[in-house]
C-alpha positions in Angstrom: -6.9 40.1 76.4 -9.0 39.1 73.4 -12.2 41.1 72.7 -14.7 40.4 70.0 -15.4 43.4 67.7 -18.2 45.8 68.7 -19.9 45.1 65.3 -19.7 41.3 66.0 -21.2 41.7 69.4 -24.0 44.0 68.2 -24.8 41.6 65.4 -24.9 38.7 67.8 -26.9 40.5 70.5 -29.5 42.2 68.4 -32.9 40.8 68.9 -31.9 37.6 70.6 -34.9 36.2 72.2 -35.1 32.4 72.7 -38.5 30.8 72.7 -39.3 29.5 76.2 -36.5 31.6 77.8 -37.6 34.8 79.6 -34.1 36.3 79.4 -32.3 35.0 76.4 -30.5 38.4 75.7 -29.1 38.5 79.2 -28.0 34.7 78.9 -26.3 35.4 75.6 -24.6 38.5 77.0 -23.3 36.5 80.0 -22.0 33.7 77.7 -20.2 36.2 75.5 -18.6 37.8 78.5 -17.1 34.6 79.3 -16.3 34.1 75.5 -18.6 31.1 75.6 -19.6 31.0 71.9 -20.8 27.4 72.1 -23.4 28.3 74.8 -24.5 31.5 72.9 -25.0 29.4 69.8 -26.8 26.7 71.7 -29.4 29.3 73.0 -30.1 30.3 69.4 -30.2 26.6 68.3 -32.8 25.9 70.9 -35.2 28.6 69.5 -38.3 26.9 68.1 -39.3 27.7 64.4 -42.6 29.0 65.7 -41.1 31.7 67.7 -41.7 35.1 66.2 -38.0 36.0 66.6 -36.8 32.8 64.9 -35.9 34.3 61.5 -33.9 37.1 63.0 -32.1 34.7 65.4 -31.1 32.6 62.4 -29.5 35.5 60.8 -27.3 36.1 63.9 -26.1 32.4 63.9 -23.3 33.0 61.3 -22.0 36.0 63.4 -21.8 33.7 66.4 -19.8 31.0 64.4 -17.4 33.8 63.0 -16.8 35.1 66.5 -16.1 31.7 67.7 -13.7 31.0 64.9 -11.9 34.3 65.6 -11.6 33.6 69.4 -10.5 29.9 68.7 -7.6 31.3 66.4 -6.7 33.8 69.1 -6.4 31.0 71.8 -4.4 28.8 69.3 -1.9 31.7 68.7 -1.5 32.3 72.4 -1.0 28.6 73.1 1.6 28.4 70.2 3.5 31.4 71.8 3.5 29.7 75.2 4.8 26.5 73.5 7.6 28.4 71.7 8.5 29.9 75.1 8.4 26.2 76.6 5.6 27.2 79.0 4.0 23.9 78.5 1.7 23.8 81.6 0.4 27.3 80.7 -0.3 26.3 77.0 -2.2 23.1 77.9 -4.2 24.9 80.5 -5.2 27.7 78.2 -6.3 25.1 75.6 -8.2 22.9 78.1 -10.0 26.0 79.6 -11.3 27.3 76.4 -12.0 24.1 74.4 -15.5 23.7 75.3 -16.3 27.5 74.7 -15.9 27.4 70.9 -17.7 25.7 68.1 -15.8 23.0 66.4 -12.7 22.7 68.7 -11.0 20.2 66.5 -8.2 22.7 65.6 -7.5 23.1 69.3 -7.4 19.3 69.8 -4.9 19.1 66.9 -2.6 21.8 68.5 -2.8 19.9 71.8 -1.5 16.8 70.1 1.1 18.8 68.2 2.3 20.5 71.4 2.5 17.2 73.1 4.8 16.0 70.4 7.0 19.1 70.6 7.1 18.9 74.4 8.2 15.3 74.2 10.8 16.1 71.6 12.3 19.0 73.7 12.1 17.0 76.8 13.9 14.1 75.3 16.7 16.3 73.9 17.1 17.7 77.4 17.1 14.3 79.0 19.5 13.0 76.4 22.1 15.8 77.4 21.6 14.9 81.0 21.9 11.2 80.7 24.9 11.5 78.3 26.6 13.6 81.1 25.7 11.0 83.7 27.1 8.2 81.5 30.3 10.2 80.9 30.8 10.7 84.7 30.0 7.1 85.4 32.4 5.8 82.8 35.1 8.1 84.2 34.8 6.3 87.5 34.3 2.8 86.1 36.4 1.1 88.7 34.5 2.5 91.7 32.3 -0.6 92.1 35.2 -2.9 92.1 37.0 -0.6 94.7 33.9 -0.7 96.8 33.7 -4.4 96.7 37.0 -4.6 98.8 35.4 -2.8 101.7 33.9 -4.6 104.7 31.8 -1.6 106.0 28.0 -2.1 105.5 27.4 1.4 104.0 30.1 0.5 101.4 28.2 -2.5 100.3 25.0 -0.3 100.2 26.7 2.3 98.1 28.0 -0.4 95.7 24.3 -1.7 95.5 23.1 1.8 94.8 25.7 2.4 92.2 24.7 -0.8 90.4 21.0 0.2 90.4 21.9 3.6 89.1 23.9 2.0 86.3 21.1 -0.2 85.4 18.5 2.7 85.3 20.9 4.9 83.2 21.4 2.1 80.7 17.8 1.7 80.3 17.2 5.5 80.0 19.9 5.7 77.3 18.6 2.9 75.4 15.1 4.3 75.4 16.3 7.7 74.3 18.5 6.3 71.7 15.9 4.2 70.1 13.5 7.2 70.2 15.9 9.3 68.1 16.7 6.3 65.9 12.9 6.0 65.0 13.1 9.7 63.9 16.3 9.1 61.8 18.3 11.3 64.0 21.3 9.0 63.9 23.9 10.9 65.6 22.0 11.3 68.8 20.9 7.6 68.6 24.5 6.4 68.1 25.9 8.4 71.0 23.4 7.5 73.4 23.2 3.8 72.6 27.0 3.5 72.4 27.2 4.9 76.0 24.6 2.4 77.1 26.7 -0.4 75.6 29.8 0.8 77.2 28.1 0.9 80.7 26.7 -2.7 80.1 29.1 -4.4 77.7 28.0 -7.8 78.8 24.4 -7.1 77.5 23.3 -7.2 73.9 23.5 -3.8 72.4 20.3 -2.3 70.9 20.1 -3.2 67.1 19.5 0.4 66.5 23.1 1.1 67.5 24.4 -1.0 64.5 21.8 0.7 62.2 23.0 4.2 63.4 26.7 3.3 62.9 25.9 1.9 59.5 24.2 5.0 58.3 26.8 7.3 59.7 29.7 5.3 58.2 28.2 5.3 54.8 28.7 8.6 53.1 25.8 8.4 50.8 23.4 7.4 53.8 24.9 10.2 55.8 24.0 12.7 53.1 20.6 11.2 52.9 20.1 11.5 56.6 21.1 15.1 56.4 18.7 15.9 53.6 15.9 14.0 55.5 16.4 16.2 58.6 16.3 19.4 56.4 12.9 18.1 54.9 11.6 17.3 58.3 12.4 20.8 59.4 10.6 22.4 56.5 7.6 20.1 56.9 7.4 21.1 60.6 7.6 24.8 59.6 4.8 24.5 57.0 2.6 22.6 59.4 3.3 25.2 62.2 2.4 28.0 59.9 -1.1 26.3 59.4 -1.5 26.0 63.2 -0.6 29.6 63.6 -2.9 31.1 61.1 -5.6 28.5 60.5 -5.8 29.3 56.8 -6.9 26.6 54.5 -4.0 27.7 51.9 -1.4 27.0 54.6 -2.8 23.5 55.1 -2.8 22.9 51.3 0.8 24.2 51.0 2.0 21.7 53.8 0.2 18.9 51.9 1.6 19.9 48.5 5.1 19.9 50.1 4.6 16.4 51.5 3.0 15.0 48.3 6.2 16.1 46.5 8.1 13.8 48.8 5.5 11.1 48.8 7.9 8.1 48.8 10.2 9.4 51.5 9.7 7.3 54.7 11.3 10.0 56.9 8.2 12.1 56.4 5.7 9.3 57.0 4.6 10.5 60.4 4.2 14.1 59.0 2.1 12.8 56.3 -0.1 10.8 58.7 -0.5 13.7 61.0 -1.3 16.1 58.1 -3.9 13.9 56.6 -5.6 13.7 60.1 -5.7 17.5 60.1 -7.1 17.6 56.5 -10.0 15.1 57.3 -10.9 17.0 60.4 -10.8 20.4 58.7 -12.9 19.0 55.8 -15.5 17.5 58.2 -15.6 20.7 60.1 -16.3 22.8 57.1 -18.8 20.3 55.7 -20.7 20.5 59.0 -20.6 24.3 59.1 -21.9 24.6 55.6 -24.7 22.1 56.4 -25.7 24.1 59.5 -25.8 27.3 57.5 -27.8 25.7 54.7 -30.3 24.3 57.1 -30.9 27.9 58.4 -31.3 29.3 54.8 -27.9 30.7 54.5 -27.4 29.3 51.1 -24.8 31.7 49.8 -22.6 31.4 52.9 -23.0 27.5 52.8 -21.9 27.4 49.1 -19.0 29.7 49.8 -17.6 27.4 52.6 -18.1 24.3 50.5 -16.4 25.8 47.5 -13.6 27.0 49.7 -12.9 23.6 51.2 -13.1 21.7 47.8 -9.4 21.7 47.1 -8.9 19.3 50.0 -10.8 16.6 48.5 -12.0 17.7 45.0 -13.5 14.3 44.1 -15.5 13.9 47.2 -19.1 12.8 46.0 -20.9 14.2 48.9 -19.1 17.6 48.7 -19.9 17.8 44.9 -23.6 17.0 45.5 -23.8 19.8 48.1 -22.3 22.3 45.8 -24.6 21.3 42.9 -27.6 21.4 45.3 -26.8 24.8 46.7 -25.9 26.3 43.3 -29.4 25.3 42.1 -31.0 27.0 45.0 -29.1 30.2 44.5 -29.8 30.2 40.8 -33.6 29.8 41.5 -33.4 32.6 44.2 -31.8 35.0 41.6 -34.4 34.0 39.0 -37.3 34.7 41.5 -35.7 38.1 42.5 -35.4 39.1 38.8 -38.9 38.1 37.9 
């Protein structure tokens, strides 16, 4: 079970009295017992500037944010472990239960989206195996419908109708799954599934993805390219998963650098789109965190956060203005201390 450090709790709890609230310390203690860092931060944020404890409470605000960030990362790691064990229900329950307890839950939202993608991928692989086995069995008894047509018994006619409906549904499922794998350039799975669908319904037009898959696999150069792309996709997923595990900015930058080296490869287009969304969210989160700290007089900490996030968008005009402004303030403060 996750526990905040005694130092963090002591820092957060020391002197917490909210203006207009007769029992702020007990309220904050109760919030922290439930790991509700968002509530604890709100109590401090609602303190009026005229309150005698206002300066002290502002000093504890960074501790609340740091404790929230540590807890958020702990929940993310737990959810990822559940995902790796394919305990999808537990993973999503954990994220949903704790989302509103942390400040800046964007990373948890990103993980939910990523886990949904992984769950869909694993489910579709599982369904593909099952549907392929069903198709093989149905093709092995392909004459059964014709044999049933010769029977007069009502339940034989019903069985024939049921078999026709099962075939139709199976063809639809095979086609959907085959096109899913085709979109991801997993051509062997796409070919096998769509070929089975066409064998079960030869009178219907085959999915155009089947011809595309066959063309790629029949061409040695394209087959080699498909293999390379699959390796690149695997490496991209590993780099992106590393960032989700540790939440470190350097891991995010490493994943982006890898994708930028393969900028023109359409097989990585979805990875680039997803990672760029993560970059924008992380950038916005750190910008807002720095702004909140700056507004509370935590100039050095605000400058550190803005400087740290700068490699994401080094030419961002708003960020550069904030860095210049905070640098001037810190320089002036040092001058005053030395005078």
